N, C-alpha and C positions, 0 to 999 in steps of 0.2 A: 977703787971705786970710780975713778975717772970722772966722766960727765955727771954721774949721779951725785957724787960728793960735791962737785962744783956747784950744781944747782942748789943743793942743801945749804952750802956755805953762803951763797949769794943771797938767798932768801933770808937766812938768819941775820946776815950783816945789814940788810935793809929794813929790819924790823923797826917800827915806830912805837913810841910809848903808848899811843892809842891802841895799837894792835895787841900789845902785851897786857892791856888792862881790860880784857873782855869780862863780861859778867856771866854769871851762871844762868843757863837757859831753864828757868823754873817753870815755864808754861808748857814744856814738851809733854806729849802724851795725855793731854787733857781733853782732846777732841777726837772724834772718829777719824779713822784713816779713809780718805776719799779716793785716792788713786794709788794703784800698785803697778810697778814695772816688773817685767820678767826678762832676763837676758836670754836671747835666742840660743838654742842648743848648739848652733854652728860655731859659736864663739869658744866652745869647749872641746873642739875636735883637735886631734893630733897634738895634745899637750905632752911635753917631754916627761917620760918616766911616770906616767899617770894612766895605768890601765884599768882603773877601778870603775865599777858600774854605779850609776846614781841610784839613790833611794829617796823617796819623798814622803813627807807627812803633811797633811792639811790641817793647819792650826786655825782655830776659830775663837781664840781667847781675845784677840784684838783685830777684828775683821777676818777676812778669809785669806790667809797667808800660807803659801806653800814653802815648807822648809826642806832643804836638801841635807842629806847626810850620807856618808860612806858607812857601809856595814860589811866588814870583812871578817873571815874566819868562821868557825862553826857557831851557829845560833844556839847550839846546845852546850857550848863551852861552860865549864864550871865558873869561870870568871870573865869579866868584861873590862876592857880599858876604854875610858872615854877621853878623847883627845880634843881639847878646846883651843881654837885659834883666837887671835886678836885682830887688831885693826892696823892696816887695811888689807890684811891677808885673807886667806880662806883655806879650806882643808887641803888644798894643793901643798901647803906648807908641810904636811905630814907624810908626803909620798914616800920618802926614804925610811921613815920609822915604822910604817905599817907592816911591811913584809917580815922583818924579824920578830915583831910582836905576834903576828899571826902564826909564824913558824913555831913559836913557843906554846901554841895551843890556846891562845886567847881569842875571844871575840873582840874586835876593834871597831869602835864607832867614832866617827869624826864628823860632826855636823858643821854646816855653814851657818853662821849667825845671820839673822834676818838683815837684809841690806848688803850682804856680801856673798861672793861665790855664786852658786847656782840657786840659792834661796831667793825668794821674792824680795822686791825692794820698794817699800812705801816711798812715795815721790817727794814728800815734804820733809825738811829737816825736823820740823816740830813733831813729826810722827814718831820720832825715836826718843825713848827715855830709857834710863837704866832699868826701871822696874818692868817696862814692857819686855825688855830683853830677858830678864830673869824669868818672866812668865812664859815667854816663848820656849826657852830651853827647858824649863821645868815641865812644861806640857809634853815636849818631845820625849824626855826621859820616862815619863809615866806611860805615854802612849805606846812606845815600842818596847816597854817592859824591861828596862834596864835595872839590874840588881847585881849585888856582889861585884861592885865596880871599884876600880882604881881610877882616880882622876889624874890626868896630867894636863895642866893649863898654863898658858903663857899670855902676857899682855892682857887685853880685855877678856880673853878666855878665862883668866883667873878672876877678874872682877865679877864676871857673870857666873862662871862655873862654881866658884866658892859659895856664892849665894844660893845656887841650886843645891849644893851640899847642905847648906844651912836649912833649907826647906825639907830635904829628904835625907837626913844624916844616916838613917838606917839602911839606905840602899848602897852606901859607900863603905868599903873595907879599908881603903887607904887613900891618901892624897899626896901627890907630888906636884910641885909648882916651880916655874922658872920665869924670872923677869916679869913679875907681876906684883899686885898689892891688893889690899882691901881697905882703901882710905876712908877715914872717918871725919874729914873736914878740919883737922887740926894740924895738917902737915904744911900747908902753904905750898906754893909752887916753887919747885927747884927751877933755876934759870933755864936749864936745858928743856924742861917740860913746858915752861911758859912760852919759849920760842916755838916749840913744836905745836902746841895747842893754839897759840895766837896767830902764827904766821905760816910756818912751813906746811902744816896740815891743810891750811886753807888755800894755798897757792901751788903746791907741788903738782906738776902737770901730768905725771905718769906714775902710778903706784908701783909698777915694776922697778922703775928707777929708784923709787924711795926705798923699797926693800933692799935693793942692791947697795944703797948708801948706808944701810943699817946692819950689814953683815961684814965679816972680815974677808971672806973669799969674794970672788967676782962672779956674779950670776951670768949665765950665758944669755944672749939676746932672746932665745926661745923661753927661758925661765922668766926673764923680766916680762915678756909679753903675756905669759900665763897669769901673772899677778894683775895685769891690766885687763885681761880677757873678760872678767865679769862686768866691766864698765864700758859699754859701747860709746857712751858720751857722758858729758858732765851731769846730765839729768839723772844718771844712775848712781851718782856718788854722794847722795844726800847723807847716808849713814856715815860714810868714811870721812866726810867733812865735819859732821856734827859730833862724832864720838869723843874726840879729844876734849871738848868743852863740857862733856857730861861727867868727866871724872870728878868725884866729890872731894876736892882738895881744900875747900873753904867751908866754914860752918853754914853758909847760906846756900850751899849746893843741895839739890835734891838727892835723896837716898842716903844722906848722912845718918839719919836715925836708923834706917834699915841696916846699914853696915855696922853701926855700933851694936845693934841688937844681935847680929850674926856673930860678932866677936864675943859678946857676953854670953849668949845662950849656947853657942856651939863650939867655937874654936878655942876659947879659954878653958873649955871642959873636954876637949877632944883627946881621948886616950888612945885612939887607934893610930897606926903608924902615919907619920907626916914627914915628908922629905923635901928639902930645898935643893934645886939645881939651877942656880943663877950663873950668869956668864961674867967673864972678866972685862969685857969691852962694850958694856952698855951704860952710857952715862946717865940714862933716865932712871934706871932701877938699881944703881950702884948701892951696895950695902942693904938693899931691901930684904935680904934673906934674914937679917938679924932679928927683926921683930917677931918673925914666925918661930925661930929657934928659941927665943926667950919666952914667948907667951903661950905657945901650944904645948901642952903636956906630952902629946904623942911624938913631938919632935926630939925629945930627949934621947940621946944615945944613937940616933940615926946617922947614916953615912952621908951627911950633907957634903956638897961638893960645889966648888966654883969651876965651871967649865972653861978651860983655857982656849984662847984664840977663837972666841965666839962673840958675836955682836948681839944686838937686841933680839933678832930672830935666830936664836941659837939652834933651832931645828934645821936651818939651812946650813949652818957651819959645822955642826957636829951631830948629825942625826943618828948615826950608828952608835956613837958613844952614849947619847941620851937613851936610846932604846935599851942598850945593855945595862945601864945604871938603873933604869926603871925595872927591868926584869930581875936584876939582882936585889932590888928593894923588895919586890914581891917574894922572891925566894927566901930572903932573910926574915920576912915577916909573914909567915903563914897565918891565916885568919880562919876562924870557923865561919862557914858559909851560912847565909840566911836560909831558913826553911821556906817552903812554898808559902805564899800569902795565906793567912788565916781566913776562913769563911764561916759564916754563921751556920749553926746547926739547929735544925728544927726538932 
């Protein structure tokens, strides 16, 4: 990891008690969004191994926000896989997983969360709330007609993607997750996460270096720059700075009740296939797969796996292995497809 790891360790070592005792941002998302930034297209030119064409959806649930997504493979495919990234990454994270998934005949959709990638970026940190993100991604799923889906989600992609599933469980056939959670305010902060949320995420100078520090392999300079590309200046980083403090780890965090409801209403009753693909070298989510294997009925008897020699962003360390395990998960768990939506008959 070299320089990346050195920056991470230096910031962590310099953490003060005040920085580690931050409070939950309870007032986020309560006022209208008044300013929106958009990263110029030239920042996304000549990215390594990223030949995909952009697609956009105009959301109006919370202001006028353009959401970017990749949409690869046949639109008429019988099944779709929805790939959800976390923070501070963007859909670039899935560049090596998309081709084998498309080759298997799937439609592959990979959105950029609002505030990340090519999606628009509300300018204030207070513009971002967990619930707004669930609304934005839910709106996208409905607007572009996603159905008969398998979800794969990591990091904040799981916190948001799983809540989207809880809103539209009938649209999803299967779920696979890696290095993520759906916290309900009773976990408290692990020391590694407290350092990340309180200090490192607030001061790290370059998100490409951060991703490099969070994987086992070494990213090339071009790959590191691709992760920083969506953020021409600090003004564009409001979401990536605020996200770690939005994680509902304590009872007074926002969205605790909503996550508890998702567990109770959906995931503790989820009979459809559910797979965990966590990694062996992520201190933040270590052992996080166990709660899903224990509490989700559909996780029983599945081929859960700990991906070896992979860090937090396991899509960077083992993309082809992940893609193959997801495809095998689909093959081993054939599901009856949903019929076309019902319409009223006069």
